[in-house]
N, C-alpha and C positions, 0 to 999 in steps of 0.2 A: 504494500500500500504506500501511496505517496504522501506528500505533506498536506494536501488538501483533499484529494480524491481517495476514497476507500473502495471497498469491493462493490459498493452500490452507489457510486457518485460522490459528489461534494455535498455533505449534509450537515446541518446545524441550525441553531436558532436564527431566525430571520433577522437581519440587520445587527446581529451580534457576532455569530460565527461565520455566517454567509451573508454578505452585504450586496447591495445593488452594484457597487463598484466591482466586486468579484464577478458578478454576472456580466457586466459591461466588458470587462477584460476577457472573459471566456468567449464572448461574442466576437470581440475584436480579433482574437487569435484564430478562431475557427473561420471567420470570414476571410482573413488574410491567407491562411494555410490552404484552404480549398479553392481560393480564387486566384492562385498564382498563374494558372494556365487557362482558366475559363471562368465564366460568371458563376460563382458559387450559388447553389440552391440548398437551403437548409430548412427542414420542417420542425416545427415546435408545437408541443402539446403541454397542457398544464392540468393540475388537479384543482380542487375547489377551495384551497386555502386562500385566505384574504391576501397573503403576501405573494401568491402566484402571479397575480396581475402585475404587480410591481416588478417582479423578476422577468416576466415576459417582456415588459417594456424595455428594461435594461439590456436584455439579451438582443432584442431587435435593434436598439440603438448601436450596440457594439458591432453587430453583424453588418448592418447597412453602412456604418461608418467605414468599414473595411471593404465595402463594395459588394457584399453578398445580398441576395434576395432571401427574405425570411417568410416562409409559408406557415400560416397560423391555423392549426386544427382547433384551437380554443380548448375548452374543457373536454378532456378525452383521457384514454387509458395509456399507460406505458406501452403495452403490446400493440396498440393501434399505431403509435409513433414508429415502432420497429417495423410493423407491416408496411406502412406507407413509405418509410425510408427505403425499404428494399424493393417494393413493387413499383414505385414511381420514380426510381432512379435518382434519389436525392444523394447529395454528397454525405450527409449525415443527418441524424435526428437529435433533438434535445427534448427531454421531458422534465418539467418542473414539478417536483413532488418529493416529499419525505416519506412516501409509502405509508407505513402503519404508525409513524410517529405522531405526536400531538400537533395541533394546528399551528402552534407558534414556531415549530421547526419547518424548514423547507429544504429542498435539495435540487441539484442539477445533475441529471443523469444523461450521459452522452452515449449515443448509439451510432455505430458505423453504417455505411451504405448497404451492408449485408443484413442489417437488422440485429446485429450482435452488440454486446457491450464493447465500448471503445477499448482499443489496445493500450497497453502500458506506455509504449513509446510516445503515442499522441498525448496521453495525459501528462507525461513528464515534460513535453514541450510546452503545454499550456501552463503547468505549474512554474516552469522557468520564466515564462513571459510575465506571469502574475507577480512573481518576486521582483522582476525588473521594473514592472510598472509601479509597484509599491515603493521602489527606490527612486522614483521620479523619472524613469525612462519610458514615459508613455508613448513617445514618438519612435520607439525602436522598430515598430512596424508601421508602414505608411497608411495614411488616411486616404480614402477614395475622394476624388474631386469631380466636379461637374457631372457629366453624364454617367460616370462610373460609380456614383453613389448608389447604394442598393435601395430596395423598396420592400415594403411588407405586402403580402398577398393573403386575402381571406381564402382559406383552403378547407372550409367545412365540408366540401364535397369529398375530400379524402377520408374524413371520418365516416361519412355515409357509405363510402365504398368498402371500408373495413367492416361495417355492420353487415353489408351484403355478403362479404366473404364468410363471416361467421354463420349466417343463415344458410349459406350454400353447403356447409359441412354436415348438416343434419341428415341422417340416413332415412328418417321417416318423421311423420307428424307427431307432435306431442299432444294431440287432441285427447282429452280425458285425463291428462296428467295435471295434478295440482302441485305447482312449483312455487316455493318461497324464495325470495331474494333479499338478502341484507346488503345494501349498497354502501354501508359505512359513511353515508353522507359525503361520498367521494366521487371519483371519476365515473363510476357506472350508474350514477343516479338516474339518468335517462336512458342510457344505452342498453343496459341489461334487460330492462322490461321490453324495450322495442324488439330485441332479438327473440325473447321467449314468447311474446305475443304473436310475432310473425310466424313462429313455428307451431302455433295452435294451442299452447299451454294455457291453463287457467293460472294466471300469474298473480301472486300475492307479494307485495313489496313493502319492506320496512326500511327506515333510515334512508330515505331518498329526498330529503329536504335540506340541502346544504345551505348554510348561512355564512360560510367562510371561517367559522370558529368551531363547528361541531363535527368536523371530520374525525372519524375513529373514536368519538367520545361514547363510551359504553355501547359500542356497536361494531359490526363487521367481524372479520376473522379473528381479531384479538379479543373480542368479547362475544363469543359465539353462543353463550348461554341465552342471550335474547332470542336468537333464531331457534334454538332448541325449544324454548317455550312457545314460540310462534307456530312452529311445525305441529306440536302436539295440540295446541288450542284450535287450530284451523283444520286439523286432520289432513295434513299435506302428505304427498307422496315423497317429497324430498325438499331440502332447502340448501341454498348455496350462499356462503358468506364470502365477500370480497374484502380486500384491504383498500387503503386510500387510493392507490393508483391501479388496482386490479391486475397486478401481475401475479397474484396468487389467489387461491380459492380453497376453502375448506367446506365440508358438507355436513349436513345433518340427515340421518336416514329417517325412514317412516316411523320408527319407534322413538325418535328423539335422541339417538346416540350420535356423538361426534364422529365424523369420518375424517381422519387426519390425512396429511399428504402420504403417509405410509400406506394407509388403506386405499387411497386413490391409485397409487402406483400398483398395488396388487390387483385391484378391480380391473383397471385398464390393461395392465400387463397380461393378466389371465385371459381377458376377452380378446386381446390382440393375438395372443399365442393360439388360442382355440380357433381364431378366424384366419390364421396363417398370415397375420400382418406384423408379427414381432421381429421379422428379419432373423437376426442371429440368436434370438431367444434369450437376450440379456437386457437388463435394465440397469440404469446408473443411479446410485443412491449416494448420500453423504454418510460420513461416519456417525452422524447423529440419528440415523434411522434405527427404529426399534428392532430388537432381536426377534420379536413376534413376526415382523415382516419377512425376515430371512427364513424363518422356519416355514412360513406359509409358501414362500417362493420355492424353497427346496421341495416341498410336497408336490408342487406343480411342475417340477423340472425346469424352472426358469432360473437362469443364471443372473449374476449381478456383479457390479463393480462398485467400489466405495471411493469417494473423493473427499477432499477437505470440505468444510462447511462453506456453503455459498453456491447459489445457482450458477454463478460464473464458472466455477470449477466443474460442475455437472455438465454444462454446455460444452466446455473445452474437451472433456473426456468423450462426450457423445460425438463431436466432430472428428476427433482423432481416431476413434475406433469404429465409426459407422453405426453406433447405437441409435435407436429411434425413439426411445422413451427413457426419461430420467426425471429426477426431482428431489425435493426436500420434504421432510416431515412437516414443515411450516406451510406447505401448500404451493410452493413454486414447482409447477409441473411443466415439463418441456416435451412437446410432441414434435420430434425432429423433422418430420416430413412436412410439417405445416408451419412451424415457427422456430426461431433460433433462441427464444427466451421464454420465460414463464408467461402464461396468459390465463387469467382467471376465468373469463367467459368461455374461452375455448375448452378449458378443463371441464367446466360444467356441461358443455355440449357432449364431450367425450364420455362423461359419466352417464349422461342420459342415453347415449348410444348403447352403452353396455347394458343398461336397464331395459331399454326398449327391445333390443335384439334378443336378449336372453329371456325376456318376459318374467324377470324376477325383480323383487324389490331390492333396494340398496342394502337393507339390513341383512339379507341373505348373501348377497355378493361379497360384502365386506367381512362377514362373520369368521372366515378362516384366519384372519389376522387377529390373534389374541395378544393384546398389548401387554408387555411386561412392565411392572413398576420400574420407574426410572428416577434417580435422584442425582442432581448436579449441584455441587458447591464450588464457589469461587474462592480461591485461596491466594492471598497476597504473599509473595515470597521475595527474598532479596536477590535471587538469581534463578531464573526459570530453568535454564539448561543445567546449572549446577544441581538444582533440586531433582530434576528428572534423572540425572546420572548418579545421584546419591545411592550408595549400596543399600541403605535401610529402606529407601523408597522402592527400589527395584525388587527387593526381597518381599516387601509387603504386597506389591502388585502381583508378583508371582504366586504368593500364598493365596490371595483372594481368587485369582484366576483358576488355580487348581481346585479350590474349594467350590467354586461355582460350576466348573465344568461346562457342559452344554446348556446349562440352565441359567446362564447369566453372562455378563461381560463387564470389563473395565475399560474406561477410556480416559486418558489424561491428555488435555490439549492446552497449548500455550495461547494466551490472548495475544492478538497482533498489535494491540495498542497500549496495554497496561502490564505492570509487573505481576500478572495473575496467571495461575494455573487453574484450569477447570477440571475438577475431579468428578467423573460420572460413573455410576454403577447401575446396571440393570440386573434384577434378580427376581425371584419368585414372589417375594413379598416386600412391602414398603419397609418393614422392620429390618429385613436382611440388607436392603439397599443402604439404610442409615448406618447399620453396623459396619458394613464394608467400607463405605466412604470415610467414616470416622477413623477406621483402622489405618487407612492410607494417609489421611491427614495427620494422624498421630506419628507416623513414620517421618513425615516432613518436619514435624516438631522436633523429633529426636535428632534429625540432621542439623538442627539449628538454623534452618532456612526459613521457617514459617514466621510471618509477621502478624497476620490476622486472617480469620475466615470472614469473608464479606457476608 
């Protein structure tokens, strides 16, 4: 990760960590970089946060000042920006969103012309320019003049074309299906209902009244209990919960149970395997996927690979190895032949496909994934690598792994930004998880490395 850009863009509190000047500088660099040999065309979307409008204006000012044309999708989803960047031959796409964060945060996500997250080399170039601009070197890249100054273009038609693409993916009508949607007062507040109405569903929507301040507030995929209650009260067949920018989706089955990203990977993976659509019969997960998923996949003869946490790493593995399905427990699901990044509405459509074609409720399709209790504690240490290499810690991990056998697992991860180790254990019971995590933390204390448990 760089100085400003993390695995999911440049994110922070609006006008504190991420300011309008940052947005202007990012626009300046992108407009100059892509406009060196032709008139740059860059597409921009935003979520419903109050500050998104401010950042949109600042980005447009920077882009047009460098000579680029900025095409505005207005309020839309991150995956729609990726789709339009790829399908309409834009140089790159920009999404203004802090995803599932509270309204006072915002972020700038950069997407290349293939609809993928921007590569590290480009991000490094942007960060270098931002540092030079902060030092007073604002003119180190040229301003456009006269007829070369860029313009902004209303591109709402691109958003509509993306909606048409989603509708085209359905294999059959949803007539007779009662579907609940929790739009998190975010990017899907109009779009999701339009899609499901067009496909014939009886659509019931909650949290679709954004006011700039209520995005993700007690709603959406981070507060799915509201959708669980809604599904039961209304007697719905299924519910889908999106996050603020709709690059992920979690579901609620007909019995009101949460269907996590792990369950979705299993349901879609099994359906695709049974239908001959899974290619090499492997899916890509992260190290945080639950042991219950792997046991269910083993029973179906479906292979898997594990990456570091982050849909970026899942996508990289999929591209490198030709896999066509992957994702995270949090609901970032990637269908490789249709998109290059997570797409919440697309995920909902693929779940509906599995339900409709199998003629089974989601509660039955997801039942084979029996989630193991999982406990994670964050431990502040004086030296992350030194702690991991400590003999006492290695011995403690080996002891717990031997004790758990095939009925649990241990995962130690380093934080990328803090002096923190994440200690995670899955086991048959919550009590066993607690016992094992505390045993490993005790070994860290014996090493003299532990500062505190967060």
